[in-house]
N, C-alpha and C positions, 0 to 999 in steps of 0.2 A: 898389191899387199893383201895378207889374209885378213878378213875380217869376219863377225857373226852377223848375217842378215835376216832380218824379219820380214818375211814376205806377206803374211797374214797374221793377225792378231789372235792370242791363244796361249797355250801351255808353252813350257820350256822347250818343248819338240819341235817348236815354229823356226827357233833359232838355228840357222844352217850356216855351217863354216864355208866360205866361199872366197875366191879371189876376185878383187876389184881393182880399180885404177887407184893409185897413190894420188890424194888431193895436192893442188897447188894453192899456197897461200895467197889470199887476195889483199887489199888494202888494209891494214890494221889487224892481220892475223899473222901466226907463226905457224909453221909445220912443225908437230912435235913426234918423235919416234918414242911411243909409249912402252914403258918399262914395266908398268904395273896400273891396274885399275880395280876399284872396288865396287862391290854391288851393294845397291840401296832398295829399299822397300818400293820407293817410287819407280824404279826400273821395271820391276815386276807387272806393277798397276799399269805402267805404259804399253808394256809388252801385252797385256790383256786387254788394252784398249782405252785407257785413260786418254781424252782426246786433248793432250798437250805434247804428244809425241812428234817425232818428224813423219813425213809422207813416206809411205810404203813403196819400195822396200827401204828399210833403214837400218841403219847402225845405232844400236842402244848403248847406254852407258853414260854416265856422267863425270865420275871422277877418274882422274888421271895423275901419274907422275912420269915424268920422261924427260927427254933432251931436247932442246931446240936443234932443228936441223936446217931451217931456213926461215928468213922473215920476210913479210911481205912490205908494200910500199907504206911508209910512214910510220914504222915500227921501230921506236928508239928504246925502248924497254928492255928489250933482250937481243940476244945475239946469238949464232950457233954454237953449241956447244954448253949453254947454260942448262942446268938442271931446273927444272919447273915443277909445281904443281898446282892443280885448280879443278873447280867443277866447271866444265868447259862444254859438255854436250849431251846428247840423248833427248832434246826437247825441240819442239819446232824451230826450224831454221838453222839447226846446227849439227853437225856430225856428230857420231857417237863414240865411245872410248873403248869399246869391246872390237879393237881394231889394232893393228901394228901402228898406223899413223893416223893423226887427226890435224886438221887446219882449224886451229883455235883463235878466237878472238883475245888479242893479247891483255885486254883490260881484265879477262877472268881468270888470268894467271899470276902466279908469284913466284920468286926463287924459292926453291925447296928448302927447307930447314938443313942445315948443314950436318946435323947430328942424326940424322933419319936415313935409313934405307929407302928405296923407291917403294917397297912394299908398304911401309910405315906411312911415308908420306902420303901414299894412294888413298890410305883408309880415312884422311882427315877432312878433304874440302869440304864437301856437302854438310856432314855432320858438324864440323867446327863452324861454319858460316850460319847454319840454323841455331845451333846453342849460342853463337855471339849475339845474333838479332835477337833471340829471345832474352837473353841477359840484359840487353840494351833496354828492352821493355820493361823487364822487370825491375830494373834499377835497385838492386840489392844495396841494403846498407851493413858496414861493418858491424858484427856482432849479431845481426839478423839470424833467425832460424828458418831455412827454406827446405821444403820437401820436394825430392826430384822423384817423379814417378818414372820407372824404367831406368834405374840408375847405372845399370851396366849394359844396356844398348848404345847403338851406333851414335846418337844424339846424347843420350843420357850420361854416358861416362865423360863426355866432354863438359857438360853442365856441371857435374859433380866438381871437376877440377877447377873450372872457372869460378865457381861460386867460393870455393876454398880460397881461391887467389883473391877474391873481393873481400875474403874475412869473415864470411858467414859461418854459421854451423850447419851442417848439412844433414839432413836425414834421407838416406834413400830407399826407395821402395822397389823391391827386388823379389824375384820369384823362387829362389833356392837357397840353399845353405851356400852353394859354390858361388853364387852370385853375391852372396853376402858378404864373402871373404874378398871377392874383387873388388867390390864397392869400398870397403874399408882401405884396401890397399891403394885405391884411388885417392883416398883422401875423406871419405864419408866419415861422420863421427858416429853414427849409428844408422841402423838399418830397420825396416819393417818387411814382412813377408805379404805382399798384397793377396796372396792364395788364402793365408790363415789368420791373419791379424785384421780385426774389425776396425774400421775408420775410428769409431769412437775410442776404441781402446788406445791406438796410438797417438791420437789427438789429445787425450789425457795424459800419457806417458811423457809425450815430448814438449806438450805447451801447457800442460796444467789445465786443460780443456778449454781453452781460449781458442785453438785454432792456429794454424800457421798463417803467417801475415803474408807470404810469398810461396808459390807452388810453381813449379815447372812441370808440366805434363806432356811426357814425351810417348805416351801411349795413346791418347786420345780415345775417341769412340766412345763406349759407354764409361770408360774410366773418367771422363769429365764430370760426371755426375759425383763421383768419389772426391773430386777435387773441389766442389762446391761445397760438399758436406764438410771436408777437411779445413776448409778456408777460414780465418778469424774475420770478424765483422771488418769491413772496409779493406779486406786483403785482395792482392794481386795475384792473377792467375795468368801464366802463358802456355798455350798449347799448340803442338804441332799438327793436330789432326782434330779439326772440329766439325767433320762431316758426320754428324749424328743429331738426331732428333732427341732432345733433353728437355726437360722442365727448368725453367730458369727462376723458379720460385725461390730456392735456396740463394742464388745469386742476387734477386732483388732483396729479399729478406735481410742480408748480409752487407748489400751495397758494394759487392765485389765489382771489381774490374776485369775483363776477361781481353787479352790480346792473343791474335793468331799470327803465327809466323808460316809464311809459305815463301821460302828462299828461293824457288824455281822462278818465282815471278821477276826476279831480279835479272834473270836470264832471259826470259820471254820479252821483257821490257827493257829495251837496250839502255834506258836511262839509268838502270839499276847495275849495271856490270863494273863499273869502274870501283863501286863500292865493295864488291865482292874481292876484288883484287887486293885492296887496300886491307880489309879484315884478314885475308890470308896472310899479309905480310906482317900484322900485329900477332896472328896466331904462330908464324914462324918464330918471331922474337920470343914468344912465351916459350915455344919448345926448346929453342937453343939456351933459354935461362934455366930449364929444368922446370919449369910450372906447370907443364902441360906435355901428356905424353898420350900416343893412340894406343887402344887396346885391340888386338889382332885376334881372330878367330884362329886357332891354330891349322885348321883345314888349308891345304894347298890345292889351287886349280890353275890349269892353263886355258888359253883361249879356246882351244878344243874342248875342253870340259868346263867352260862358262856356265852353260845351261844346268849342270850339277851345281854349281855354285849358288846359282839364283834359287834352286830347289832347297839347298842347305840352309839360306837365309829363311827362306818361306816357311821350313820346317818348324822354325821357333827355337832349334837346337842350338844356333850359333851364339857365340859369347863374343861380343864386340864385333868388329868390321870384317867381313868376309872379301878377301883379296884375290885377284886374279893376276897371276904372272904372265906377261905377255912377251918381254925381249929377255 
């Protein structure tokens, strides 16, 4: 089969298209012919050397949508011909999805939403699982106002829709007029521009100066301090990126609770894999009911040009998920 191999950590030029043996599924695994895969920021970090990736030479990539070709011993949940999707590779101990085939742990997969294309389904898994886990921690109440940082990003656009489905009033923080339009189309009740709007201004405008009782931060880093500033006393904050040195004074003074989501831990720790598959089944049900849809960047890439797909995502110019067509 064809696959992109990473022989050494570094830039996207380190990804080399090569022919490798097609894997055979072991116990509890299925062989999937990959039709589409999506690119995530963590794929780039692993390529650059984040120490959770597979041993080199490695095939990277986490998200996939495709068709089951063969099942391994003990697999009862899928059969050849089933269309599936999942976040099933690209970390230690697992193959990657920037390839024509993958042997995937069946627990990490779910039947693909019947009303989506392979491209659309491949855009969902990592982002949807991350958003779902964060929403469980945030425990939104119907009628509550939630601030979503990065409302049109890979995770953020899912959070906006899940929050609306939960009955919340959603304020999406975005970086452009174009993104503001997209956020509203996804269901956001209003938007703020994180480049030009001061935190104190949008707190006053949307909460009467009290602060947001619930914040979902998909940007992380230095943005975490903005979340502390925007939160109401006793507020809850979920972040997907807490790798930052930040003053916790605001958090202490407001008695805030902070929850971190690291969805890949469920793949690295086998005990979490079944939960991923179950979340994807619930996500598929919401998609089929018209409550959730993926936002895809319009750019098209193939396996041969997947390094360009990573560069496109890294540039910050992408809107929604960047998808690679494979089959």
